[in-house]
Every structure is written in structure tokens, then in C-alpha cells.
C-alpha positions as CSV (number, residue, x, y, z in Angstrom):
1,M,14.6,-15.9,-9.6
2,H,11.2,-14.1,-8.7
3,K,11.2,-10.3,-8.4
4,I,9.0,-8.5,-6.6
5,H,8.8,-4.7,-8.8
6,N,7.9,-1.1,-7.5
7,D,5.5,-0.7,-9.9
8,H,2.6,0.0,-7.2
9,K,2.7,2.5,-5.0
10,K,1.8,0.6,-1.8
11,G,4.0,-1.7,-2.0
12,P,4.1,-5.4,-0.9
13,E,1.5,-6.0,2.6
14,T,3.1,-6.4,5.6
15,T,2.3,-6.2,9.3
16,G,5.2,-4.3,10.2
17,L,6.1,-0.8,9.8
18,V,6.8,0.5,6.4
19,L,8.1,4.0,6.3
20,H,7.3,6.5,3.4
21,Q,9.3,9.8,4.0
22,A,12.3,9.2,1.9
23,A,13.5,12.4,1.1
24,L,12.8,13.3,4.9
25,Y,14.6,10.4,6.5
26,N,17.4,10.5,3.8
27,V,18.6,14.3,5.0
28,F,18.2,13.5,8.5
29,G,20.5,10.1,7.5
30,R,23.0,12.0,5.9
31,L,23.3,14.3,9.4
32,I,23.7,11.8,11.8
33,G,26.2,9.8,9.9
34,L,24.0,7.4,8.4
35,G,24.5,8.3,4.1
36,V,26.4,6.8,1.6
37,D,30.1,6.1,3.0
38,G,29.2,8.0,6.2
39,P,30.6,7.0,9.4
40,N,28.0,4.8,10.9
41,S,27.8,3.0,7.6
42,R,31.6,2.7,7.2
43,M,31.3,1.1,10.7
44,V,28.6,-1.3,10.1
45,V,30.3,-2.6,6.7
46,E,33.7,-3.0,8.9
47,M,32.0,-4.8,11.7
48,A,30.1,-7.1,9.7
49,G,33.2,-8.2,7.9
50,I,32.5,-7.8,4.6
51,K,35.2,-8.7,2.0
52,P,35.7,-8.3,-1.2
53,G,33.8,-11.2,-3.4
54,D,30.9,-11.3,-1.1
55,K,27.7,-11.2,-2.0
56,V,25.6,-9.2,0.0
57,L,22.3,-8.2,0.9
58,D,20.9,-5.3,2.7
59,V,17.5,-5.6,4.8
60,G,15.0,-2.8,4.8
61,C,18.0,-0.5,3.2
62,G,15.6,2.2,3.1
63,T,17.2,5.0,0.7
64,G,20.4,2.7,0.3
65,D,23.2,4.2,1.6
66,L,24.4,1.3,3.9
67,T,23.7,-1.2,0.8
68,L,26.2,1.5,-1.4
69,T,28.5,1.3,0.9
70,A,28.6,-2.7,1.3
71,R,28.7,-2.2,-2.5
72,T,31.8,-0.7,-2.5
73,R,33.3,-2.8,0.2
74,A,32.7,-5.6,-1.7
75,G,34.5,-5.0,-4.7
76,A,34.2,-5.8,-8.3
77,S,34.0,-9.2,-7.8
78,G,31.1,-8.7,-5.1
79,S,27.8,-7.5,-5.1
80,A,25.1,-5.9,-3.0
81,D,21.3,-6.2,-3.0
82,G,19.3,-4.1,-1.3
83,I,15.2,-4.8,-0.6
84,D,12.6,-2.5,1.5
85,A,9.1,-2.4,1.8
86,S,8.8,1.2,0.9
87,P,8.2,2.3,-2.8
88,E,9.5,5.6,-1.9
89,M,12.7,4.2,-0.5
90,I,13.6,2.1,-2.9
91,G,13.0,5.0,-5.7
92,L,14.9,6.7,-4.2
93,A,17.8,4.4,-3.5
94,Q,18.0,3.4,-7.4
95,K,18.3,7.0,-8.2
96,K,21.4,7.5,-6.1
97,A,22.7,4.3,-7.4
98,Q,22.3,5.7,-10.8
99,R,23.9,8.9,-10.1
100,S,26.8,7.3,-8.8
101,G,27.1,4.5,-11.2
102,S,26.8,1.9,-8.4
103,D,25.6,-1.9,-10.0
104,A,23.7,-2.5,-6.6
105,V,20.5,-3.5,-7.2
106,F,17.4,-2.3,-5.1
107,E,13.9,-3.9,-5.4
108,L,11.0,-4.4,-3.5
109,G,11.0,-6.8,-1.0
110,L,9.8,-8.2,2.4
111,I,11.9,-9.7,5.1
112,E,9.4,-12.4,5.8
113,K,9.2,-13.3,2.1
114,L,12.9,-12.8,0.5
115,P,12.8,-12.5,-3.0
116,Y,16.1,-14.7,-3.7
117,P,16.9,-18.6,-3.7
118,D,18.3,-21.0,-0.9
119,T,21.8,-20.0,-0.2
120,T,22.5,-16.8,-2.5
121,F,24.4,-14.2,0.2
122,D,27.5,-14.7,2.0
123,V,26.6,-11.8,4.6
124,V,23.5,-10.1,5.5
125,I,23.0,-6.9,7.3
126,S,20.2,-4.7,8.6
127,R,20.5,-1.2,10.3
128,L,17.6,-0.1,12.0
129,M,15.0,-2.1,10.3
130,I,14.3,-5.1,13.0
131,H,12.8,-2.8,15.8
132,H,10.0,-2.0,12.9
133,L,8.3,-5.9,13.3
134,P,6.5,-7.5,15.7
135,G,7.7,-10.7,17.3
136,D,5.9,-13.1,14.8
137,L,7.5,-11.1,11.7
138,K,10.9,-11.0,13.6
139,R,11.3,-15.0,13.6
140,Q,9.8,-15.3,10.2
141,G,12.4,-12.8,8.9
142,F,15.3,-14.4,10.3
143,K,14.3,-17.7,8.8
144,E,14.3,-16.3,5.8
145,I,17.9,-14.6,6.2
146,Y,19.0,-18.3,7.3
147,R,17.7,-19.7,4.2
148,V,18.9,-17.0,1.8
149,L,22.8,-17.1,3.8
150,K,25.1,-19.4,2.7
151,P,26.3,-22.2,4.7
152,G,28.7,-20.6,6.8
153,G,27.6,-17.7,5.8
154,H,26.7,-14.6,8.7
155,V,23.9,-11.8,9.5
156,F,24.5,-8.5,10.9
157,I,22.1,-6.5,12.6
158,T,22.4,-3.2,14.2
159,D,19.5,-1.6,16.0
160,F,18.8,1.0,18.9
161,K,20.0,0.1,22.3
162,P,17.3,0.6,24.7
163,P,18.2,4.0,26.8
164,T,18.9,4.0,30.3
165,N,17.2,7.4,31.1
166,H,13.7,6.8,31.6
167,L,12.2,9.7,30.0
168,L,14.0,9.5,26.8
169,A,12.6,5.6,26.7
170,H,9.1,7.0,27.3
171,I,9.5,9.7,24.3
172,I,11.0,6.9,21.4
173,R,8.9,3.9,22.9
174,H,6.7,4.1,19.5
175,R,9.6,4.3,17.2
176,M,11.3,1.1,18.9
177,M,8.2,-0.7,18.9
178,H,8.3,-4.5,19.7
179,T,12.2,-4.4,19.8
180,N,14.7,-5.1,22.3
181,V,18.2,-5.6,21.1
182,G,19.2,-8.2,23.8
183,S,16.6,-10.5,22.7
184,I,18.1,-10.8,18.9
185,P,20.7,-13.4,19.7
186,T,18.0,-15.7,21.3
187,L,15.7,-15.3,18.2
188,L,18.3,-16.1,15.8
189,T,19.8,-19.1,17.6
190,E,15.8,-20.5,17.8
191,V,15.9,-20.5,13.9
192,G,19.3,-22.5,13.4
193,F,22.3,-19.8,13.7
194,V,25.4,-20.6,16.1
195,D,28.5,-18.8,17.3
196,V,26.7,-15.7,19.1
197,R,28.3,-12.0,19.0
198,S,26.5,-9.0,20.5
199,G,27.3,-5.8,22.2
200,P,27.9,-2.4,21.8
201,T,29.0,-0.4,18.7
202,R,30.9,3.0,18.3
203,S,27.7,4.8,18.3
204,R,26.3,5.5,21.1
205,F,22.5,4.5,20.1
206,L,23.1,1.2,18.7
207,A,24.2,-1.9,19.6
208,F,24.7,-4.9,17.7
209,A,24.0,-8.7,16.9
210,S,25.7,-11.3,14.5
211,R,25.5,-14.8,13.9
212,K,26.6,-17.5,11.6
213,K,25.0,-20.2,9.4
214,P,26.6,-23.4,10.1
215,A,29.1,-24.5,7.4
216,V,27.6,-28.2,7.2
């Protein structure tokens, strides 16, 4: 397996937005429940249907909180890998794994060029990352997710749902970039996924989209 190492500060080149303020992001995440085993992280792994024995990939893992929560859920016979384009994020995620004694694996990587063989994972998850990608990168990223999933495996994505308040929509538009969470199921269908599931989550800010790779 080809691995992308995080021994350079800039990280791999991508046209998607890359976040670098890992420490600030980490504090903010804990405050709003995105931390390791925080309520939002537990919600995502539960809704994603991660079970003991699953091999899980977290795309755009940030500082690793969701990946580490998924690793616990996957149990002794499972595994969890997290990739991110930001060296700062990956460095902090690796420190968290070391401190907690987790064998979750974190490394630099891009959604549009996943460093894994075909049919490696049972579940691919992603939280609050897809909105950083322009449309062409979304499509390429979803093709890569399809490739690394095992037949019958599935992807579970959570991202911002567009606010109904017009003023709030204007304020956060730059953060939401190219996203419309409602368009994600269509993009997933275009690359071959089946069995759409989408809708709200228990979070007032997040919606989800999930689809399965055909078993045959």
C-alpha cells in the first residue's frame, strides 16, 4: 500500500480548502460536542452503523476525534484509519492516539487520491469536510470512496444543512463554500452508489447522506 507521509509542512497539494489551526479547531470541536466520544461523535458512528469488526476510514479526519470514536466502536477485530490534507491536524491526531493507547492510524492523504487499495473498507465516514470541496473534487472524491469500499460497504457523510435564516446564511456562506448537502445523494448515485438515505440528524446544524456500494 502506498502511503502519503506527513514529514513536510505544506502537505499534499489540493484545490480543496485545507485547515491548519489544529489547536483552535480542537478546542472548538470539544466545546460543541465533536470531541472523542463526544455526543456528536457518538451520534455519527451510531448513525453510520459501525459495528465490531468493521474496517473504517474517516476522510477529512481533522484532529482525529471521530476516527478515535469509530475505532472504539469497531472493537478488537476492527480498525480505523483517518486521513487529512493538513499536517497540523494529522500531527495532533497522532498525539491523541498515542496518549490514549489507540491503534487508530492517521496519515496525510487526499480524498481525490486515497492511498489505499481497492475494496479495503467496510465503512467510510466524513464529517464537516465535503463542504470544503469544489464540485469536481467532490465527484473525484466520491469515486475514490467507491473504489476503496468493499462490495456492500457504505459511506456516511454529515455536513452543514443550509440555514433557513437568510442573514445567517450570508454570514457563513464563505465557510460552506461549494456545498449543498442536499446535492450529495445525487453525486453519490452518479458514481455508482445505491440505496439512498438522507435527512436530518439530532444536531440542528447537520444533515446526513448515506449510500451503499452494490454487493455484486
